[in-house]
Each structure stands twice: as structure tokens, then as C-alpha cells.
C-alpha positions in Angstrom: -16.6 -245.3 86.3 -18.3 -246.7 83.3 -18.5 -244.7 80.1 -22.2 -244.2 80.6 -21.7 -242.7 84.0 -19.0 -240.4 82.6 -21.3 -239.1 79.9 -24.1 -238.5 82.3 -21.7 -236.5 84.6 -20.5 -234.4 81.7 -24.1 -233.6 80.6 -25.1 -232.7 84.2 -22.0 -230.4 84.5 -22.8 -228.7 81.2 -26.5 -228.0 82.1 -25.4 -226.6 85.5 -22.9 -224.3 83.8 -25.5 -223.1 81.3 -28.1 -222.5 84.1 -25.6 -220.2 85.9 -24.9 -218.1 82.8 -26.9 -215.0 81.9 -27.5 -214.0 78.3 -26.2 -210.6 77.4 -28.7 -208.3 75.6 -27.9 -207.3 72.1 -26.4 -203.7 72.1 -27.3 -201.2 69.4 -24.1 -200.0 67.7 -23.4 -196.3 68.3 -22.3 -194.0 65.6 -18.7 -192.8 65.8 -18.1 -189.5 67.5 -17.1 -186.9 64.9 -15.2 -183.9 66.2 -15.9 -180.8 64.0 -12.8 -179.2 62.6 -11.5 -176.2 64.5 -11.6 -173.1 62.3 -8.6 -170.8 62.6 -9.3 -167.4 64.0 -10.0 -164.7 61.3 -6.9 -162.8 60.2 -7.2 -159.3 61.4 -5.4 -156.9 59.0 -3.8 -153.9 60.6 -5.6 -150.6 59.9 -3.9 -148.7 57.1 -1.4 -146.2 58.5 -1.0 -142.8 56.9 2.5 -141.5 56.4 4.1 -139.1 58.9 3.6 -135.7 57.3 6.3 -133.1 57.7 5.8 -129.4 57.0 8.9 -127.5 55.8 8.5 -123.8 56.0 11.0 -121.7 54.1 12.4 -118.2 54.7 11.3 -115.0 53.1 11.0 -112.3 55.8 7.6 -110.6 55.7 6.5 -113.0 53.0 6.4 -115.6 55.8 2.8 -114.6 56.7 1.8 -116.8 53.7 2.7 -119.9 55.8 -0.2 -119.1 58.0 -2.7 -119.4 55.1 -1.3 -122.7 54.0 -1.6 -124.1 57.6 -5.2 -122.9 57.8 -6.1 -124.9 54.6 -4.4 -128.0 56.0 -6.3 -127.8 59.2 -9.7 -127.0 57.6 -9.4 -130.1 55.4 -8.2 -132.5 58.0 -4.6 -132.9 56.8 -2.7 -133.9 60.0 0.8 -132.6 60.3 3.1 -134.7 62.4 6.2 -132.5 62.6 7.4 -129.1 61.4 10.8 -127.6 60.4 11.4 -124.0 59.7 14.1 -121.6 58.3 14.2 -117.9 59.1 10.7 -116.5 58.8 9.5 -120.1 58.5 11.1 -120.9 61.9 9.0 -118.1 63.5 5.7 -119.5 62.1 6.9 -123.1 62.8 7.5 -122.4 66.5 4.1 -120.8 67.0 2.4 -123.7 65.2 4.4 -126.3 67.1 3.4 -124.6 70.4 -0.2 -125.4 69.7 -1.5 -122.3 68.0 -3.9 -123.0 65.1 -4.1 -121.0 61.9 -6.8 -118.6 63.0 -4.9 -117.8 66.2 -1.8 -117.2 64.2 -3.6 -114.9 61.8 -5.0 -112.8 64.7 -1.5 -112.6 66.2 0.0 -111.6 62.8 -2.6 -108.9 62.2 -2.1 -107.4 65.6 1.7 -107.7 65.8 3.6 -104.5 66.0 6.7 -104.6 63.9 8.5 -102.7 66.6 7.9 -105.6 69.0 10.5 -107.7 67.1 12.9 -105.0 66.2 15.6 -103.7 68.5 18.0 -101.4 66.7 21.7 -101.5 67.7 24.9 -99.7 66.9 25.7 -101.1 63.5 28.9 -103.0 64.2 27.9 -106.5 63.0 24.2 -105.9 62.3 21.6 -103.2 62.5 19.2 -105.3 64.6 20.2 -107.1 67.8 17.5 -109.7 67.6 16.8 -110.1 71.3 13.3 -108.5 70.9 12.4 -111.2 68.4 13.6 -113.9 70.8 11.5 -112.3 73.6 8.4 -112.2 71.3 8.8 -115.9 70.5 9.2 -116.9 74.2 6.1 -114.9 75.2 3.9 -116.4 72.4 5.0 -120.0 73.0 4.7 -119.9 76.7 8.4 -120.1 77.3 8.6 -123.7 76.2 11.8 -125.2 74.9 12.0 -126.7 71.4 11.8 -130.2 72.8 8.7 -129.3 74.9 6.4 -128.3 72.0 3.1 -130.0 71.3 4.4 -130.9 67.8 8.0 -132.0 67.0 9.9 -128.8 66.0 13.2 -128.3 64.1 14.8 -124.9 63.5 17.6 -124.5 61.0 20.5 -122.0 61.3 24.0 -121.7 59.8 27.2 -122.0 61.7 29.1 -118.8 60.9 32.5 -120.3 61.4 32.3 -123.1 58.8 29.0 -122.6 56.9 27.6 -125.9 58.1 23.8 -126.2 58.7 22.5 -127.0 62.2 19.1 -128.3 63.1 18.1 -127.2 66.6 15.8 -129.9 68.2 16.2 -128.7 71.8 17.0 -125.6 73.8 15.6 -122.1 74.0 13.1 -121.6 71.2 13.5 -117.8 71.1 17.2 -118.0 70.7 17.0 -120.6 68.0 14.5 -118.5 66.0 16.7 -115.5 66.4 19.7 -117.4 65.1 17.7 -118.8 62.2 16.5 -115.3 61.2 19.8 -113.5 61.6 20.3 -112.2 58.1 24.0 -111.1 57.9 24.5 -107.4 58.2 20.9 -106.9 59.2 20.8 -109.0 62.4 23.7 -109.5 64.6 25.0 -113.1 64.7 23.7 -115.2 67.6 26.1 -116.9 70.0 25.0 -120.3 71.3 27.6 -122.1 73.4 31.0 -121.4 71.9 29.7 -120.9 68.3 27.9 -118.1 66.4 25.0 -118.7 64.1 23.3 -116.7 61.3 20.3 -117.1 58.9 19.4 -120.7 58.0 18.5 -119.6 54.5 22.2 -119.5 53.6 22.3 -123.3 53.6 18.6 -124.4 53.6 16.1 -121.9 52.3 13.3 -124.5 52.6 14.3 -127.2 55.1 13.0 -130.3 53.2 16.0 -132.5 54.1 15.7 -131.6 57.7 12.0 -132.6 57.8 13.1 -135.9 56.4 15.8 -136.2 59.1 13.1 -135.6 61.7 11.2 -138.6 60.4 8.8 -137.3 57.8 7.7 -139.8 55.3 5.9 -137.2 53.2 7.1 -133.6 53.1 5.0 -130.6 52.2 7.3 -127.7 51.4 6.2 -124.1 51.3 8.5 -121.9 49.2 8.0 -118.2 49.8 11.3 -117.1 48.3 11.2 -114.0 46.1 12.7 -114.2 42.6 15.6 -111.9 41.8 14.4 -108.4 40.7 14.8 -107.7 37.0 16.1 -104.1 37.6 19.2 -103.8 39.8 18.2 -102.6 43.2 19.3 -99.2 44.3 19.7 -99.3 48.1 21.9 -101.5 50.2 19.1 -103.5 51.9 17.5 -104.4 48.6 20.9 -105.3 47.1 21.3 -107.7 50.0 17.9 -109.2 49.5 18.7 -109.6 45.8 21.8 -111.5 46.7 19.8 -113.8 48.9 17.3 -114.4 46.2 19.9 -115.4 43.7 21.6 -117.7 46.1 18.4 -119.2 47.5 17.1 -120.0 44.0 20.2 -122.1 43.3 20.0 -124.0 46.6 16.3 -124.5 46.4 16.6 -126.1 43.0 18.4 -129.1 44.7 16.5 -129.2 48.0 13.0 -129.0 46.7 13.5 -132.0 44.5 13.2 -134.2 47.6 9.8 -132.7 48.6 6.6 -134.7 47.9 4.6 -131.5 47.5 5.9 -127.9 46.9 3.5 -125.1 47.6 4.4 -121.7 46.1 2.1 -118.9 47.2 1.8 -116.1 44.5 3.3 -113.2 46.3 3.9 -110.9 43.4 4.6 -107.4 44.6 5.0 -108.5 48.2 8.6 -107.6 49.2 10.6 -109.2 52.0 10.3 -106.0 54.1 6.6 -105.3 53.3 5.0 -106.0 56.7 1.9 -104.1 55.6 0.8 -106.9 53.2 0.1 -109.4 56.0 -3.5 -110.2 55.0 -2.6 -110.4 51.4 0.2 -112.8 52.1 -2.0 -115.0 54.3 -4.7 -115.1 51.5 -2.0 -116.0 49.0 -1.0 -118.9 51.2 -4.6 -120.0 51.4 -5.1 -119.9 47.7 -1.9 -121.9 47.0 -2.8 -124.5 49.6 -6.3 -125.0 48.2 -4.9 -125.4 44.7 -2.5 -128.2 45.9 -5.1 -129.9 48.1 -6.0 -132.7 45.6 -2.4 -133.5 45.0 -1.7 -133.6 48.8 -4.5 -136.1 49.3 -3.3 -138.2 46.4 0.2 -138.4 47.7 -1.0 -139.3 51.2 -3.2 -142.0 49.8 -0.3 -143.4 47.8 1.9 -143.6 50.9 -0.8 -145.0 53.2 -0.2 -148.7 54.0 
């Protein structure tokens, strides 16, 4: 084949190839796809939690009605109590409160209570009062519930007569525990529980602040109703015994109350430990003392809320 023929054949093949090809349309460039950044979920801070408030109610026989006034003030002003511990007279009020009775109900009960309902005299071998009447009264007013069955965690303090060690009852018969906690030596007979005998918790813990802490309280409101020692030496045996308790209790309280966040001391001047006629006066004294300490209570709760 001559060069001319070869050139013509190449040209013919090239035109045939171009004729069979299609021209692609010009494409508009698309912008790049941008994925918006994923925002992290908002941080939800836990709601501030107030501290667990424990109420420590001290002993003081008939002066114990003042505890009711303090409780009324706390309820009326929205101060929630999470647990309660009581010694002697404080254990009686603590058990009623823990069972679900409010301040008004307890005042009605106190004003209608017959002193004879909690007093059962006995032949004075180890105590003038047996104490079972007090236990029955507590069982009746708390619906027969055991300590561990109360609406509010309850602790009752007594003293082991054999070695002087304190005990905190957190379970068992409420009436028996209150009877043991209130068993003033020589006035009430010692209370046998299991193989041991117990007497008044005020011998070791007049205001049970440390036991409220032991129960889990992060803020303790202590109510001290102890009576100061009389300036003039008492004349009868019972007042002499109460004078002894006052002297001893003041010394112990000096240490125990240091650990309380709030100490409420109702003004009970002239109200004796055996003066059951001054119930309304004692309740009112508790109210006044509670109201006076209310700003400090709120401040301490705010400081411990986190």
C-alpha cells in the first residue's frame, strides 16, 4: 500500500471514531457537603441535696414537754427531720414523733395524759416505780410498732448497768426501750433485756448528739432540757438525786454538745423535773427557743446543702 493510501485510511478511521463518540455535557461543580458539628448534650447538674437532719432530744423528766414545742416550730417552718434519737424523757417524745405523730397531736396527748398512766408503784427494793405502765403507754400510743418499724428512723439510748457502757437501741420493743432509757436509778427499777440490765441513758448521754451522728445525721439539732444544779442544797431524797443528775449531766453535756450543729435550750426556769403541771408552759418554752434559733438552723442547712 502506498503512503497516500495509508494516509487516507488513517483519516477515514479517525473520522469514523469521532462520529461514534458523544460529547459529554459540561457539569456544574457542586459545593462540598459540610456536616454541622454535633453539639454535646447539656450538662445537667444534680439538684442540691440538703443534709440529713438528726434531732437529738435530751433527758429532763417533766421538762421533756418542751421537746414538743421545738418539733412544732420545725414542722411549721418546713424543716424536715430525717431521724431522731432520744434519751430518757427525750426517748418518750422521740418514739411518739417517729411513729408519725405531729407536734399538735403530741401536744393534745401531753395535755390529756394522766400521770398515773405511766406510774406503777412497786415495793421499793430496787426502785419506787416498776416502769411497765410507761412501756404500755408507749406501745399503745405508737400502735405497737417496734423501733425498726417506725415512720422515721429512731434511736433510744440507755446505760448498761453492769459496765456503764451506753447502748443505742435501733430495733426491738419500743416500750421496753423507752422504759430502760427512762429508768432513773432508785426511782425506776432497772430493765432487763436479754441477759443484761439497763438504766437511764442520761448517765452516759444526756443529749444523744453522738448517737444521732452514728445514725447518719449530717446536721444535728440538739435540744437540751437539763436543769442546772440548785443553788440551795435540796432537802428531800428525790431532789437530792435530781441534783446529782444535774451536776453529772452538766459535765457530760459540755463534751457531747460540742459536736452539735445547733443547740436549743428552752428557758425552763422554775419548771422542775417532777413538775407535770407545767406542761403547757414547757411546750411554749420549747416553741420560743425553737423560733429564736430558726435563722441559725436555716443558715446551717444552707451551708451543708450541696
